[in-house]
C-alpha positions as CSV (number, residue, x, y, z in Angstrom):
1,M,-27.0,7.1,-16.5
2,I,-23.8,6.8,-14.2
3,V,-24.7,3.3,-12.9
4,L,-24.7,2.0,-16.5
5,L,-21.0,2.9,-16.5
6,F,-20.5,0.8,-13.4
7,L,-22.5,-1.7,-14.2
8,M,-20.1,-2.5,-17.9
9,M,-16.7,-1.9,-15.9
10,F,-17.4,-5.2,-13.2
11,L,-19.2,-7.4,-16.8
12,F,-15.9,-7.2,-18.7
13,V,-13.5,-7.4,-15.5
14,C,-15.5,-10.8,-14.6
15,L,-15.0,-11.3,-18.0
16,G,-11.4,-11.3,-17.6
17,M,-10.1,-7.5,-19.1
18,S,-7.4,-5.7,-17.5
19,I,-8.8,-3.3,-15.2
20,W,-7.5,-0.2,-17.2
21,L,-8.9,-2.2,-20.8
22,A,-12.1,-2.9,-18.6
23,M,-12.6,1.0,-17.7
24,G,-11.8,2.5,-20.5
25,I,-13.9,0.6,-22.9
26,S,-16.5,1.1,-20.6
27,G,-16.3,4.6,-20.4
28,V,-16.1,4.9,-24.5
29,L,-19.1,2.6,-25.1
30,F,-21.0,5.4,-22.2
31,I,-19.9,8.4,-24.1
32,L,-21.7,6.6,-27.5
33,I,-25.0,5.7,-25.7
34,T,-25.0,9.0,-24.4
35,G,-23.9,10.9,-27.1
36,E,-24.2,13.6,-24.2
37,T,-19.8,14.4,-25.5
38,S,-17.8,14.4,-28.1
39,L,-15.4,11.1,-28.5
40,R,-12.4,13.6,-28.7
41,I,-13.1,14.1,-25.4
42,V,-11.2,10.6,-24.7
43,A,-7.7,11.5,-26.0
44,S,-7.3,15.0,-23.7
45,T,-8.7,13.5,-20.5
46,M,-6.7,10.6,-20.8
47,V,-3.8,12.9,-21.0
48,G,-4.9,14.8,-18.2
49,G,-5.3,12.4,-16.3
50,V,-1.4,11.8,-16.9
51,D,-0.4,15.2,-16.4
52,G,0.4,16.0,-13.0
53,A,4.8,16.5,-11.5
54,T,3.9,15.2,-8.6
55,L,2.8,11.9,-10.4
56,V,6.9,11.0,-11.9
57,A,7.6,10.3,-7.9
58,I,5.5,6.7,-8.4
59,P,8.2,5.2,-10.8
60,F,10.8,6.7,-8.9
61,F,9.7,5.0,-6.0
62,I,8.7,1.5,-7.2
63,L,12.6,1.3,-8.8
64,A,14.1,2.5,-5.5
65,G,12.0,-0.7,-3.7
66,D,12.9,-2.6,-6.6
67,L,16.6,-1.9,-6.2
68,M,16.6,-2.8,-2.4
69,N,14.6,-5.8,-3.3
70,R,17.4,-6.9,-6.0
71,A,20.4,-5.9,-3.6
72,G,19.6,-8.5,-1.0
73,I,19.0,-5.4,1.3
74,T,15.8,-7.3,2.8
75,R,17.8,-10.0,3.7
76,K,20.5,-7.9,5.9
77,L,17.9,-6.4,7.2
78,T,15.7,-9.7,8.1
79,E,19.0,-11.3,9.9
80,L,19.7,-8.1,12.3
81,V,15.9,-8.7,13.1
82,D,15.9,-12.1,13.6
83,Y,19.4,-11.3,16.1
84,F,17.2,-9.7,18.2
85,V,13.7,-11.4,18.4
86,G,14.3,-14.1,16.6
87,R,14.8,-16.0,19.8
88,F,11.9,-15.8,21.5
89,R,8.6,-18.2,20.2
90,G,7.5,-17.8,16.6
91,G,10.5,-14.9,16.0
92,L,10.2,-15.4,12.7
93,A,6.8,-14.4,12.4
94,Y,7.6,-11.2,14.6
95,V,10.7,-10.5,12.2
96,A,8.4,-10.6,9.3
97,V,6.1,-7.3,11.1
98,I,9.3,-5.3,11.6
99,V,11.1,-6.0,8.6
100,N,7.9,-5.0,7.0
101,V,8.0,-1.9,9.0
102,F,11.1,-1.0,7.8
103,M,11.1,-2.0,4.1
104,A,7.7,0.8,4.5
105,G,9.8,3.7,4.7
106,V,11.6,2.7,1.1
107,S,8.5,1.7,-1.3
108,G,5.7,2.2,-0.3
109,S,3.9,-0.6,-2.5
110,A,2.3,-3.9,-0.2
111,V,2.9,-6.3,-3.0
112,A,6.7,-5.1,-3.4
113,D,7.5,-5.3,0.2
114,A,5.3,-8.9,0.2
115,S,7.9,-10.5,-3.0
116,A,10.8,-9.3,-0.5
117,V,10.1,-10.2,2.3
118,S,8.2,-13.2,1.5
119,S,10.9,-14.5,-0.8
120,V,13.2,-14.3,2.4
121,L,10.9,-15.5,5.2
122,V,8.4,-18.1,4.0
123,P,10.6,-20.9,3.0
124,T,13.0,-20.2,6.5
125,M,9.8,-20.3,8.0
126,R,9.1,-23.8,7.0
127,E,13.0,-24.9,7.2
128,R,11.7,-24.1,10.9
129,G,8.8,-26.1,11.6
130,Y,6.2,-23.0,10.8
131,D,3.3,-24.0,8.5
132,A,3.0,-22.8,5.3
133,P,-0.5,-21.5,5.4
134,F,1.0,-19.2,8.9
135,A,4.0,-18.1,7.2
136,A,2.4,-16.7,4.2
137,S,-0.8,-15.2,6.2
138,I,2.2,-13.0,8.7
139,N,3.3,-12.7,5.7
140,G,0.9,-11.0,4.1
141,A,-0.6,-9.1,6.6
142,A,2.4,-7.3,7.4
143,A,3.0,-6.5,4.2
144,V,-0.2,-4.1,4.0
145,I,2.1,-1.6,6.3
146,G,3.8,-1.1,3.4
147,P,1.3,1.6,1.9
148,I,0.3,3.1,5.2
149,I,4.0,4.5,6.3
150,P,5.5,6.6,4.5
151,P,6.3,7.0,1.6
152,S,3.9,5.7,0.4
153,I,2.4,5.4,-3.4
154,P,-1.4,5.4,-2.7
155,M,-1.3,8.4,-0.7
156,I,0.7,10.1,-3.2
157,F,-2.5,9.0,-5.7
158,I,-4.9,10.7,-3.0
159,G,-2.6,14.0,-2.8
160,V,-2.4,14.8,-6.7
161,I,-6.2,13.8,-7.4
162,S,-7.2,16.5,-3.7
163,G,-5.1,18.6,-3.2
164,I,-4.4,17.2,0.1
165,S,-0.6,17.5,1.7
166,I,1.1,14.9,0.4
167,G,3.3,15.4,3.7
168,E,0.7,15.3,5.5
169,L,-0.4,12.3,4.5
170,F,2.0,10.6,4.8
171,L,2.9,11.9,8.6
172,G,-0.7,11.1,8.9
173,G,-0.5,7.2,8.0
174,M,2.5,7.0,10.6
175,I,1.3,5.9,13.8
176,P,-1.6,4.2,12.6
177,G,0.6,1.9,10.5
178,L,2.6,1.1,13.6
179,L,-0.3,0.2,15.5
180,M,-1.2,-1.9,12.8
181,G,2.7,-3.2,13.3
182,A,1.7,-3.8,17.3
183,A,-1.7,-5.6,16.9
184,L,-0.2,-8.1,13.9
185,V,2.7,-8.8,16.8
186,C,-0.4,-9.4,19.8
187,M,-2.1,-11.7,17.7
188,I,1.4,-13.4,16.6
189,A,2.2,-13.9,20.5
190,F,-1.1,-15.8,20.7
191,I,-1.1,-17.4,18.1
192,V,2.1,-19.0,18.4
193,R,1.7,-19.8,22.7
194,K,-1.3,-22.0,21.3
195,R,0.3,-23.7,18.5
196,N,3.8,-24.5,20.6
197,Y,5.7,-22.9,18.1
198,P,9.8,-24.1,18.5
199,V,11.8,-21.6,19.9
200,V,15.3,-20.8,18.2
201,R,18.1,-20.0,20.7
202,H,20.6,-17.1,19.2
203,E,24.0,-16.5,21.1
204,V,23.6,-13.2,21.8
205,T,27.2,-11.4,21.9
206,M,28.5,-8.0,20.9
207,R,30.8,-10.6,19.1
208,T,28.1,-11.5,17.0
209,F,26.0,-8.0,16.9
210,W,28.7,-5.9,15.3
211,P,29.1,-7.7,11.9
212,L,24.9,-7.7,11.6
213,L,25.4,-4.3,12.4
214,R,28.1,-3.5,10.0
215,D,26.3,-5.2,7.9
216,S,23.3,-4.1,7.8
217,F,23.7,-0.3,8.6
218,F,23.4,1.2,5.3
219,A,19.9,-0.3,4.6
220,L,19.0,0.8,7.9
221,I,19.9,4.3,7.1
222,A,17.8,4.4,3.8
223,P,14.5,4.6,5.1
224,L,15.6,7.5,7.9
225,V,16.8,9.6,4.3
226,I,13.7,9.5,2.9
227,L,11.3,10.6,5.7
228,F,14.3,13.6,6.5
229,G,13.8,14.7,2.8
230,I,9.9,14.7,3.3
231,V,9.2,16.0,6.4
232,F,11.6,18.3,6.8
233,G,11.7,19.8,3.4
234,V,14.9,19.3,2.0
235,V,14.0,18.3,-0.7
236,T,10.8,17.7,-3.2
237,L,9.1,14.6,-3.0
238,V,10.0,13.6,-6.5
239,E,13.9,14.8,-5.8
240,V,14.0,12.2,-2.9
241,S,12.4,9.7,-4.6
242,I,15.1,10.3,-7.0
243,L,17.9,10.6,-3.9
244,A,16.7,7.0,-2.7
245,I,17.4,5.3,-6.3
246,F,21.2,7.3,-5.9
247,Y,21.6,6.1,-2.4
248,I,20.4,2.4,-3.1
249,L,22.3,2.0,-6.3
250,G,25.6,3.3,-4.6
251,I,25.3,1.0,-1.6
252,S,24.0,-1.6,-3.9
253,L,27.0,-1.4,-6.2
254,F,29.6,-0.2,-3.9
255,V,29.5,-1.2,-0.4
256,Y,27.4,-4.6,-1.0
257,R,28.5,-5.0,-4.4
258,S,24.9,-7.0,-4.8
259,I,24.1,-5.9,-7.9
260,S,26.3,-5.7,-10.9
261,W,26.2,-2.7,-14.0
262,R,25.3,-5.9,-16.3
263,E,21.9,-6.1,-13.9
264,I,21.0,-2.0,-14.1
265,P,19.0,-1.9,-17.2
266,R,16.9,-5.4,-17.0
267,I,15.9,-3.7,-13.3
268,F,15.2,-0.1,-15.0
269,K,13.3,-2.5,-17.5
270,E,11.1,-4.0,-15.4
271,S,10.4,-1.6,-13.0
272,A,9.6,1.0,-16.0
273,V,6.6,-1.7,-16.9
274,F,5.1,-2.2,-13.5
275,S,4.8,2.0,-13.4
276,A,3.7,2.2,-16.5
277,S,0.7,-1.0,-15.7
278,I,0.2,2.1,-13.1
279,M,-0.2,4.9,-15.0
280,I,-2.3,3.9,-18.1
281,I,-4.7,3.3,-15.4
282,F,-4.2,6.6,-14.0
283,A,-4.8,8.0,-17.7
284,V,-8.2,5.9,-18.1
285,V,-9.2,7.2,-14.6
286,G,-9.0,10.3,-16.0
287,L,-11.8,9.9,-18.6
288,Y,-13.9,8.1,-15.7
289,Q,-13.3,11.6,-13.6
290,Y,-14.7,13.9,-16.6
291,I,-18.0,11.1,-16.6
292,V,-17.9,11.3,-13.2
293,A,-17.9,15.4,-13.5
294,I,-20.4,15.9,-15.9
295,E,-23.1,13.2,-14.4
296,R,-22.9,15.6,-11.2
297,V,-22.1,12.4,-9.6
298,G,-21.0,14.2,-6.3
299,D,-24.0,16.9,-6.3
300,R,-26.2,13.8,-6.8
301,L,-23.7,12.2,-3.5
302,G,-24.7,15.2,-1.4
303,E,-27.9,15.5,-1.8
304,F,-28.4,11.8,-0.9
305,L,-26.3,12.3,2.2
306,A,-28.9,15.1,3.2
307,I,-32.1,12.8,2.9
308,M,-29.9,10.0,4.6
309,G,-29.4,12.3,7.3
310,L,-26.0,10.5,8.4
311,N,-23.5,12.1,10.7
312,R,-19.9,12.0,11.4
313,F,-20.2,8.7,13.4
314,W,-22.6,6.9,10.5
315,F,-20.8,8.7,7.5
316,L,-17.1,7.2,8.5
317,L,-18.9,4.1,9.2
318,F,-20.2,3.6,5.6
319,I,-17.5,5.0,4.0
320,N,-15.5,1.6,6.3
321,I,-17.8,-0.5,4.9
322,F,-17.9,1.0,1.3
323,F,-14.1,1.0,1.1
324,L,-13.0,-2.3,2.1
325,L,-16.2,-4.1,0.1
326,M,-14.9,-2.1,-3.2
327,G,-11.3,-3.6,-2.1
328,M,-12.8,-6.9,-2.1
329,I,-13.6,-6.5,-5.3
330,L,-11.3,-4.1,-7.6
331,D,-8.4,-3.1,-7.2
332,A,-8.0,-0.2,-4.7
333,I,-5.8,2.1,-7.5
334,P,-8.8,2.9,-9.4
335,V,-11.3,2.7,-6.4
336,M,-9.3,5.8,-5.0
337,L,-8.8,7.6,-7.8
338,I,-12.7,7.7,-8.9
339,F,-14.7,7.9,-5.6
340,F,-12.0,9.5,-3.1
341,P,-12.4,12.4,-5.2
342,V,-16.4,12.5,-5.3
343,L,-16.6,11.9,-1.4
344,L,-14.5,13.9,-0.2
345,P,-16.5,17.3,-0.4
346,A,-19.4,15.2,1.6
347,A,-16.8,14.4,4.2
348,I,-15.5,17.8,4.4
349,S,-19.0,19.5,4.8
350,L,-19.6,17.2,7.9
351,G,-16.4,18.4,9.3
352,I,-13.9,15.2,8.6
353,D,-10.4,16.4,8.2
354,P,-8.8,15.9,5.1
355,T,-5.9,14.3,5.9
356,H,-7.7,11.8,8.4
357,F,-9.9,10.5,5.6
358,G,-7.6,10.4,2.9
359,V,-5.1,7.9,5.7
360,I,-9.0,5.9,6.6
361,V,-9.7,5.2,2.6
362,V,-5.9,3.9,2.0
363,M,-6.3,1.7,5.1
364,N,-9.9,0.2,3.7
365,L,-8.2,-0.4,0.1
366,M,-4.6,-1.4,1.8
367,I,-6.5,-4.3,3.8
368,G,-9.1,-5.2,0.8
369,L,-6.0,-6.5,-0.4
370,L,-5.9,-9.2,1.7
371,T,-9.2,-9.9,1.1
372,P,-11.2,-12.5,-1.1
373,P,-12.1,-12.5,-4.3
374,I,-9.5,-10.4,-5.6
375,G,-7.2,-10.3,-2.6
376,V,-3.6,-9.6,-4.9
377,L,-2.0,-10.7,-1.5
378,L,-3.9,-13.9,-0.6
379,F,-2.7,-14.5,-4.2
380,L,1.2,-13.6,-3.7
381,E,1.7,-15.3,-0.6
382,A,-0.5,-18.4,-2.2
383,K,2.5,-18.9,-4.7
384,I,5.1,-18.3,-3.1
385,A,4.0,-20.3,0.0
386,N,2.6,-23.0,-2.5
387,V,-0.4,-23.2,-0.9
388,G,-4.1,-23.2,-1.3
389,F,-5.5,-19.9,-1.8
390,D,-9.1,-21.2,0.5
391,E,-6.4,-22.6,2.5
392,L,-4.8,-18.9,3.0
393,V,-7.9,-17.3,3.3
394,R,-9.2,-20.0,6.3
395,T,-5.8,-19.3,7.9
396,I,-5.7,-15.3,7.7
397,W,-8.9,-14.0,8.4
398,P,-7.4,-13.5,12.4
399,F,-4.7,-10.9,11.7
400,T,-7.4,-9.3,9.1
401,L,-9.5,-8.5,12.2
402,S,-6.6,-7.3,13.3
403,L,-5.9,-4.9,11.1
404,I,-9.7,-3.7,11.4
405,A,-9.5,-3.6,14.7
406,V,-6.5,-0.4,13.8
407,L,-8.9,0.8,11.1
408,L,-11.6,1.5,13.5
409,L,-9.6,2.9,16.1
410,S,-8.2,5.0,13.8
411,T,-11.6,6.4,12.0
412,Y,-13.4,6.8,15.3
413,V,-10.2,8.5,17.2
414,P,-9.0,10.5,14.4
415,G,-6.1,12.4,16.5
416,L,-4.6,9.0,15.9
417,V,-4.1,10.6,12.4
418,T,-3.8,14.3,12.9
419,W,-1.9,14.3,15.9
420,L,2.1,14.0,13.9
421,P,1.0,16.8,11.0
422,G,-0.4,19.1,13.4
423,L,2.6,18.9,15.5
424,V,5.3,19.5,12.6
425,F,3.1,21.8,9.5
426,D,1.4,23.4,12.0
């Protein structure tokens, strides 16, 4: 019967419903059709889905990222990085990767990072002679790094629903995230040489460097404030998200003066609306998780895997294929919230470290943001660069393959994920 639940959800999504509405309606219809429980359970499970203290950090991190974008901090970081690597062939493409790594340390959202960085870099890249599809492709691919390097909103989701240490998940994503950046840099080096993109000469002197450093110094400190607080346990996850808001708000109002007091209510309102659109998914996932539990999906899946006789290698390959496919057709948040708790026991039974498993699931679903037909980052970049969706899909595949190569490396070399958390927390 559980197949009926997902078939109804897919049908409603194909009819154009929002994912949370499709999940909510399909969950209610499933209860009515099966008659296994009362509809009164709907309200309690939905409330339970958002009843978690750690979830408070999510809207705060979203607000911190939004404030950083509105404050023009992205542009300041871009100018500083461009000073160092902009003079190389294809320099602005390298800038896109490096700035996204920095931005990853604040917002934890791929869409937020893509919006901020692409709106600055894509027009500049086009002015300097880069093809619009290439500019959109590298900015979209680099934005995937955002939720891998801490803080990461998807990893907070994983930690909340599974009990895995969020701090360990954060640190587990550090090395894979940096490897993703390195893989994109290597692919850029190959493409820009082949296409003979322009070289922009910069005057590299201390006289030009110091103003740039002075202007971007406080922006560079923001990710360090967050990482220091989380890794060394100085503050809780919720507290560090609030500190990040106060820090970014402070430098925006009093140092850079790039945000006025009049703008703050509007920024808070827009972030609240966006946060609500995420939290309502958490609510309906609470209903789904209840249905999955009463239908014993986890037990049945475990029995199926036992019959199949999958060892660790084939199970991890199955996980990668499954979550990549799910990421192609569904939003990442409901996929991880529904299926991760079901598959985690099977992973643990095969001796797979929970932190390792959590990180590779997030990597899969973030790469799914670059794959059609859903591909949120594809639609966003196509709009920003004013290019056709199909043209962008044809251009972005080398970068997507680079990210998948890092995913496979992180999957089968678990030390890349577990070494840093083990070093800090053991």
